[in-house]
C-alpha positions as CSV (number, residue, x, y, z in Angstrom):
1,M,0.0,0.0,0.0
2,N,1.3,3.5,-0.8
3,S,3.1,5.1,2.0
4,K,1.1,8.3,1.5
5,V,-2.0,6.8,3.0
6,S,-3.2,9.1,5.8
7,C,-3.6,7.6,9.2
8,A,-6.3,8.5,11.6
9,P,-5.8,11.8,13.5
10,Q,-3.6,11.3,16.5
11,K,-3.8,12.7,20.0
12,R,-1.2,15.3,20.9
13,S,-0.3,13.3,24.0
14,E,0.6,10.2,22.0
15,Q,4.3,9.3,21.7
16,K,5.9,9.3,18.3
17,R,6.6,5.6,18.5
18,S,2.9,4.9,19.3
19,R,1.7,7.0,16.4
20,E,4.1,5.2,14.0
21,T,3.0,1.8,15.2
22,K,-0.6,2.6,14.8
23,C,0.1,3.9,11.3
24,K,2.0,0.8,10.3
25,I,-0.9,-1.4,11.6
26,I,-3.5,0.6,9.6
27,K,-1.5,0.4,6.4
28,A,-1.0,-3.3,6.8
29,A,-4.7,-3.8,7.7
30,L,-5.8,-1.9,4.7
31,A,-3.7,-4.0,2.4
32,E,-4.8,-7.3,4.0
33,F,-8.5,-6.4,4.0
34,A,-8.3,-5.2,0.4
35,S,-6.8,-8.5,-0.5
36,A,-8.9,-11.0,1.4
37,G,-11.8,-9.1,3.0
38,F,-12.8,-8.8,6.7
39,E,-13.5,-12.5,7.2
40,G,-10.5,-13.7,5.3
41,V,-7.9,-11.9,7.5
42,S,-6.7,-12.5,11.0
43,T,-5.2,-9.9,13.3
44,R,-2.1,-12.1,13.5
45,A,-1.6,-11.8,9.7
46,I,-2.0,-8.0,9.9
47,A,0.5,-7.8,12.7
48,S,2.9,-10.0,10.8
49,R,2.6,-7.7,7.7
50,A,3.1,-4.6,9.9
51,G,6.1,-6.2,11.7
52,V,4.6,-5.8,15.2
53,N,3.4,-8.0,18.0
54,H,-0.3,-8.9,17.4
55,T,-1.2,-7.8,21.0
56,L,-0.6,-4.2,19.9
57,I,-3.6,-4.4,17.6
58,T,-5.9,-5.0,20.6
59,H,-4.0,-2.3,22.6
60,H,-4.3,0.4,19.9
61,F,-7.6,-0.5,18.2
62,G,-9.5,-3.0,20.3
63,T,-11.3,-5.4,18.0
64,K,-10.7,-6.5,14.4
65,E,-13.9,-4.7,13.5
66,D,-12.6,-1.4,15.0
67,L,-9.4,-1.9,13.0
68,W,-11.4,-2.4,9.8
69,K,-13.2,0.8,10.5
70,A,-9.9,2.6,11.1
71,A,-8.6,1.3,7.8
72,A,-11.8,2.5,6.0
73,A,-11.4,6.0,7.5
74,A,-7.7,6.1,6.5
75,I,-8.2,5.4,2.8
76,F,-11.2,7.8,2.5
77,D,-9.4,10.5,4.4
78,T,-6.5,10.1,2.0
79,Y,-8.7,10.3,-1.0
80,L,-10.6,13.4,0.2
81,S,-7.3,15.1,1.3
82,E,-5.6,14.4,-2.1
83,S,-8.7,15.5,-4.0
84,E,-9.0,18.7,-2.1
85,K,-5.3,19.6,-2.6
86,Y,-5.6,18.9,-6.3
87,R,-8.8,21.0,-6.6
88,Q,-7.1,23.9,-5.0
89,S,-4.1,23.6,-7.3
90,L,-6.3,24.1,-10.4
91,G,-6.7,27.8,-9.7
92,H,-9.1,29.7,-12.0
93,L,-9.6,27.3,-14.9
94,E,-12.8,27.2,-16.9
95,Q,-15.4,24.9,-15.5
96,I,-15.0,22.3,-18.2
97,E,-11.2,22.2,-17.6
98,V,-11.8,21.9,-13.8
99,V,-14.2,19.0,-14.3
100,R,-12.0,17.2,-16.8
101,E,-9.0,17.6,-14.5
102,L,-10.9,16.2,-11.5
103,L,-12.0,13.2,-13.6
104,K,-8.3,12.6,-14.5
105,H,-7.3,13.0,-10.9
106,Y,-9.8,10.3,-9.9
107,I,-8.3,7.9,-12.4
108,N,-4.7,8.7,-11.4
109,F,-5.6,8.3,-7.7
110,S,-7.1,4.9,-8.5
111,A,-3.8,3.9,-10.1
112,E,-1.7,5.2,-7.2
113,F,-3.9,3.7,-4.5
114,P,-5.4,0.5,-6.0
115,D,-6.4,-0.8,-2.6
116,F,-8.9,2.0,-2.4
117,H,-11.3,0.1,-4.7
118,R,-10.2,-3.3,-3.7
119,F,-11.2,-2.5,-0.2
120,M,-14.6,-1.4,-1.3
121,I,-15.1,-4.5,-3.4
122,Q,-14.2,-6.8,-0.5
123,A,-16.6,-4.8,1.8
124,N,-19.4,-5.5,-0.6
125,H,-19.0,-9.2,0.0
126,G,-18.5,-9.1,3.7
127,D,-20.4,-8.7,6.9
128,S,-23.7,-6.9,6.3
129,E,-23.5,-4.8,9.4
130,L,-20.1,-3.6,8.5
131,L,-21.3,-2.9,5.0
132,N,-24.2,-0.8,6.3
133,W,-21.9,1.2,8.5
134,F,-19.4,1.7,5.7
135,T,-22.2,2.8,3.3
136,D,-23.7,5.3,5.8
137,E,-20.4,6.7,7.0
138,Y,-18.4,6.9,3.8
139,I,-19.9,5.5,0.6
140,S,-23.1,7.6,0.7
141,P,-21.5,11.0,1.2
142,Y,-18.6,10.1,-1.1
143,A,-21.1,9.0,-3.8
144,D,-23.0,12.3,-3.4
145,S,-19.9,14.3,-4.2
146,E,-19.1,12.1,-7.1
147,L,-22.6,12.3,-8.5
148,D,-22.3,16.1,-8.4
149,L,-19.1,16.0,-10.4
150,L,-20.6,13.5,-12.9
151,Q,-23.7,15.6,-13.3
152,Q,-21.5,18.6,-14.1
153,A,-19.6,16.4,-16.6
154,Q,-22.8,15.3,-18.2
155,K,-23.9,18.9,-18.7
156,L,-20.6,19.7,-20.3
157,G,-20.7,16.7,-22.6
158,L,-17.8,14.8,-20.8
159,M,-20.1,12.0,-19.7
160,P,-23.1,10.3,-21.5
161,E,-26.6,11.4,-20.6
162,G,-28.7,9.2,-18.3
163,D,-29.0,8.1,-14.7
164,S,-25.9,9.6,-13.0
165,L,-25.7,6.8,-10.4
166,H,-25.7,4.2,-13.1
167,V,-23.1,6.1,-15.0
168,R,-21.0,6.4,-11.8
169,Y,-20.7,2.6,-11.5
170,L,-19.9,2.3,-15.2
171,F,-17.2,4.9,-14.8
172,I,-15.7,3.2,-11.7
173,G,-15.7,-0.2,-13.5
174,A,-13.8,1.3,-16.5
175,V,-11.4,3.2,-14.4
176,N,-10.4,0.3,-12.2
177,S,-10.5,-2.6,-14.7
178,I,-6.7,-2.8,-15.5
179,F,-5.8,-2.1,-11.9
180,T,-8.1,-4.7,-10.4
181,F,-6.9,-7.3,-13.0
182,A,-3.3,-5.9,-12.9
183,L,-1.6,-9.3,-12.9
184,Q,-3.6,-10.6,-15.8
185,F,-3.1,-7.4,-17.7
186,K,0.7,-7.5,-17.1
187,R,0.8,-11.2,-18.2
188,L,-1.1,-10.6,-21.4
189,S,0.4,-7.3,-22.4
190,A,3.9,-7.6,-20.9
191,T,3.5,-4.1,-19.6
192,D,3.0,-2.8,-16.1
193,P,-0.5,-1.2,-15.8
194,F,0.8,1.1,-13.0
195,S,3.6,2.5,-15.2
196,K,3.3,6.2,-16.0
197,Q,2.9,5.6,-19.8
198,V,0.1,3.0,-19.4
199,V,-1.8,5.1,-16.8
200,E,-1.6,8.2,-19.0
201,R,-3.0,6.1,-21.9
202,H,-5.7,4.7,-19.7
203,V,-6.8,8.2,-18.6
204,E,-7.1,9.1,-22.3
205,Y,-9.0,5.9,-23.2
206,V,-11.5,6.2,-20.3
207,L,-12.3,9.9,-20.8
208,S,-12.6,9.4,-24.5
209,L,-14.9,6.4,-24.0
210,F,-17.3,8.3,-21.8
211,S,-17.2,11.6,-23.7
212,G,-17.4,9.9,-27.1
213,K,-14.5,12.0,-28.4
214,K,-10.8,12.2,-28.1
215,L,-9.6,14.6,-25.4
């Protein structure tokens, strides 16, 4: 998992070593949960990946469910933080350029943080109570902001007309296809789907596909 993943806000009273340990555990948990889902991962496996004693998970997070929620918060906080920084960097571009750049950023983020969508895919197959919590706390508000962007894109001709929620899932599928099937893609194409050249080409393909024209 990318080292830039944001960990949960820390208390000022926490020692640096404690903060670092919690951050390592969250990053390891996110990678493990994204790979095998909540039920398929043990806290011992997460501790092993993080390089810490497994008792530290209970000490810092309590239950595996609490750790799963902390991992969910971490990846969404990362996405929102990265998106806001990128939005601010756009300055005073025309609306169509802002929308196009934000769509590009979403694709680039998906390439840089593939566990973001892998985590969500695994959550969709897991415990229903966790999925309900996840949907209410993160997916729903996150989807609302995405739908607003997609509706702007539809008005500007950057996305096809129709139900924006349906278009959202089509877009997510297209964006993440080569990253979700990265090993297959690499085997068949002999190229790394996460390389700069392939990602840039993927951005162009996806945006062209949804706008119906070359950008």
